[in-house]
C-alpha positions as CSV (number, residue, x, y, z in Angstrom):
1,X,0.0,0.0,0.0
2,X,2.8,2.4,0.9
3,X,4.5,1.5,-2.4
4,X,1.3,2.4,-4.3
5,X,1.0,5.7,-2.5
6,X,4.6,6.5,-3.3
7,X,4.1,5.7,-7.0
8,X,1.1,8.0,-7.2
9,X,3.2,10.7,-5.5
10,X,5.9,10.3,-8.1
11,X,3.4,10.4,-10.9
12,X,1.8,13.5,-9.5
13,X,5.1,15.2,-9.0
14,X,6.1,14.3,-12.6
15,X,2.8,15.7,-14.0
16,X,3.2,18.9,-12.1
17,X,6.9,19.3,-13.1
18,X,6.3,19.1,-16.8
19,X,5.9,22.1,-19.2
20,X,3.3,22.1,-21.9
21,X,3.6,23.7,-25.3
22,X,0.5,24.3,-27.3
23,X,1.3,24.9,-31.0
24,X,-0.8,27.0,-33.3
25,X,-1.7,24.0,-35.4
26,X,-3.5,22.6,-32.2
27,X,-0.9,20.1,-31.2
28,X,0.0,19.9,-27.5
29,X,3.3,18.5,-26.2
30,X,4.5,17.6,-22.8
31,X,8.1,18.9,-22.7
32,X,10.8,20.4,-20.5
33,X,11.6,23.9,-21.8
34,X,15.3,24.6,-21.6
35,X,15.5,28.1,-23.3
36,X,13.2,30.7,-24.6
37,X,15.2,32.8,-27.0
38,X,14.5,35.9,-29.1
39,X,13.1,33.9,-32.1
40,X,13.2,30.2,-31.0
41,X,12.2,27.9,-28.2
42,X,14.4,25.0,-27.2
43,X,13.0,22.0,-25.3
44,X,13.3,18.3,-24.6
45,X,10.5,15.8,-24.7
46,X,9.3,15.2,-21.1
47,X,9.4,11.4,-21.6
48,X,13.0,11.7,-22.7
49,X,14.6,14.7,-21.0
50,X,18.1,13.4,-21.7
51,X,17.3,12.9,-25.4
52,X,17.7,15.3,-28.4
53,X,17.1,19.0,-28.1
54,X,14.3,20.3,-30.2
55,X,14.1,23.9,-31.5
56,X,11.0,25.5,-32.8
57,X,10.1,29.0,-33.9
58,X,8.1,31.3,-31.6
59,X,5.7,32.0,-34.4
60,X,4.7,28.3,-34.3
61,X,3.9,28.3,-30.6
62,X,0.6,29.7,-29.2
63,X,1.7,29.5,-25.5
64,X,3.8,27.6,-23.0
65,X,2.3,26.5,-19.7
66,X,5.2,26.0,-17.2
67,X,5.2,23.4,-14.4
68,X,4.8,26.2,-11.9
69,X,1.5,27.3,-13.5
70,X,2.8,30.4,-15.3
71,X,1.8,30.8,-19.0
72,X,3.8,32.6,-21.7
73,X,1.9,33.6,-24.8
74,X,3.6,34.4,-28.0
75,X,2.1,36.7,-30.6
76,X,3.1,36.2,-34.2
77,X,6.0,38.4,-35.0
78,X,6.0,39.5,-38.6
79,X,9.3,39.6,-40.3
80,X,10.4,43.0,-41.4
81,X,10.0,43.4,-45.1
82,X,12.6,45.6,-46.7
83,X,11.5,47.3,-49.8
84,X,14.1,47.0,-52.5
85,X,14.0,49.8,-55.0
86,X,15.2,48.7,-58.3
87,X,17.0,51.5,-60.2
88,X,15.2,52.4,-63.4
89,X,17.2,51.4,-66.4
90,X,18.6,54.5,-68.0
91,X,18.6,54.9,-71.7
92,X,22.3,55.4,-72.4
93,X,21.5,56.9,-75.8
94,X,19.3,59.6,-74.4
95,X,20.8,62.7,-72.7
96,X,19.5,66.0,-71.4
97,X,20.3,68.7,-73.9
98,X,22.8,71.0,-72.4
99,X,23.3,73.5,-75.2
100,X,20.1,73.9,-77.1
101,X,21.4,72.1,-80.2
102,X,19.2,69.0,-80.7
103,X,20.9,68.3,-84.0
104,X,23.9,69.6,-85.9
105,X,23.7,69.9,-89.7
106,X,26.4,70.5,-92.2
107,X,25.9,71.9,-95.7
108,X,27.8,71.4,-99.0
109,X,30.2,74.2,-98.0
110,X,31.0,72.3,-94.8
111,X,29.4,74.9,-92.6
112,X,27.9,73.6,-89.4
113,X,24.5,74.8,-88.2
114,X,22.7,74.3,-84.9
115,X,19.3,72.6,-85.6
116,X,19.8,73.7,-89.2
117,X,18.8,77.3,-88.4
118,X,20.4,80.7,-88.2
119,X,24.0,81.5,-89.1
120,X,26.7,78.9,-89.4
121,X,28.7,78.1,-86.2
122,X,32.2,79.3,-86.0
123,X,35.0,77.1,-84.6
124,X,34.7,78.6,-81.1
125,X,30.9,77.9,-80.9
126,X,31.4,74.3,-82.2
127,X,34.0,73.7,-79.5
128,X,31.8,75.2,-76.7
129,X,28.9,72.9,-77.8
130,X,31.1,69.8,-77.7
131,X,32.6,70.8,-74.3
132,X,29.1,71.1,-72.8
133,X,28.3,67.5,-73.6
134,X,27.8,65.1,-70.7
135,X,31.0,63.6,-69.4
136,X,31.8,60.1,-70.5
137,X,33.5,57.9,-73.1
138,X,31.4,59.4,-75.9
139,X,32.5,62.9,-75.1
140,X,36.1,61.8,-75.0
141,X,35.7,60.2,-78.4
142,X,34.2,63.2,-80.0
143,X,36.7,65.6,-78.4
144,X,39.5,63.4,-79.8
145,X,38.1,63.8,-83.3
146,X,37.8,67.5,-82.7
147,X,41.5,67.7,-81.6
148,X,42.5,65.8,-84.7
149,X,40.5,68.3,-86.8
150,X,42.3,71.2,-85.2
151,X,45.6,69.5,-85.8
152,X,44.8,69.2,-89.5
153,X,43.7,72.8,-89.6
154,X,47.0,74.0,-88.1
155,X,49.0,72.0,-90.7
156,X,46.8,73.3,-93.5
157,X,47.6,76.9,-92.6
158,X,51.3,76.1,-91.9
159,X,51.9,74.7,-95.4
160,X,49.6,77.1,-97.1
161,X,51.1,80.3,-95.6
162,X,54.5,78.8,-95.5
163,X,54.5,78.3,-99.3
164,X,53.3,81.9,-99.8
165,X,56.1,83.2,-97.6
166,X,58.7,81.3,-99.5
167,X,57.2,82.4,-102.8
168,X,57.8,86.0,-101.7
169,X,61.0,85.7,-99.7
170,X,63.0,83.4,-102.1
171,X,63.0,86.0,-105.0
172,X,64.0,88.7,-102.6
173,X,66.9,86.7,-101.2
174,X,67.8,85.8,-104.8
175,X,67.7,89.5,-105.8
176,X,70.1,90.4,-103.0
177,X,72.4,87.6,-104.2
178,X,72.2,89.0,-107.7
179,X,73.3,92.5,-106.4
180,X,76.3,91.0,-104.8
181,X,77.2,88.6,-107.5
182,X,76.1,90.8,-110.4
183,X,74.5,87.7,-111.9
184,X,70.8,86.9,-112.5
185,X,71.3,83.3,-111.5
186,X,70.5,83.8,-107.7
187,X,67.4,85.7,-108.6
188,X,66.2,83.1,-111.0
189,X,66.9,80.4,-108.5
190,X,64.9,82.3,-105.9
191,X,61.9,82.5,-108.3
192,X,62.1,78.8,-109.0
193,X,62.4,77.9,-105.3
194,X,59.6,80.2,-104.4
195,X,57.3,78.8,-107.0
196,X,58.1,75.2,-106.2
197,X,57.5,75.9,-102.4
198,X,54.3,77.7,-103.1
199,X,52.9,74.9,-105.3
200,X,54.1,72.2,-102.9
201,X,52.7,74.0,-99.9
202,X,49.4,74.6,-101.7
203,X,49.0,70.9,-102.5
204,X,49.9,69.7,-99.1
205,X,47.6,72.4,-97.6
206,X,44.7,71.2,-99.6
207,X,45.3,67.6,-98.5
208,X,45.1,68.7,-94.8
209,X,42.1,70.8,-95.6
210,X,40.3,67.7,-96.9
211,X,41.2,65.8,-93.8
212,X,40.0,68.6,-91.7
213,X,36.7,68.8,-93.4
214,X,36.3,65.1,-93.2
215,X,36.7,65.4,-89.4
216,X,34.0,68.1,-89.3
217,X,31.6,65.7,-91.0
218,X,32.6,63.0,-88.6
219,X,32.0,65.3,-85.6
220,X,28.5,66.1,-86.8
221,X,27.7,62.5,-87.4
222,X,28.9,61.4,-84.0
223,X,27.0,64.2,-82.3
224,X,23.7,63.2,-84.0
225,X,24.2,59.4,-83.7
226,X,25.8,59.2,-80.2
227,X,23.6,61.8,-78.5
228,X,19.8,61.5,-79.0
229,X,18.7,65.0,-78.0
230,X,15.6,64.9,-80.2
231,X,12.3,64.2,-78.4
């Protein structure tokens, strides 16, 4: 009889020392809760306290009734949703017009016009328009062509005016030589040298002029193709 009473006491003590977890799906488990964390609950099965440790999310548990009679309820904690703003794809071929020239046009005389209206643009105005373009590889490319164009222009003038200077100066030098030598040979040589220099300079100057004009056409094409300022 004493043994039976002792057995009932042990059973009663065990019942009162167990924790109870009620899950949101309606399941009820007799457990021994070992830890209640920020997000999870750790417990052992009451019939196997030394067995594996179980971990469950607080969102899955409705409440815990501890062996001492206290109850912990757990409201569902919604995960913080971070809104990710995807950057809008930018049309790399469309730019804000910085200079008012939506399009450059070039006529048969190789004169450049802004939007095809008004007076032709001088070199300074063309340069300012190009410098106002948005920074980037396209601007670097078009400015490189502009620099090449200016280089051809410089050589065009050098050979053109150089030939004219020699044309004038060579006979003068030859004339001075004629005075000292009392011979027309230096003067005639000066005339020939001046003429040859003038003709050669003119030919070379025209070649550089054609290259310069070709670069002007290329600049206009690059401006219109690479930068889409038109609505």
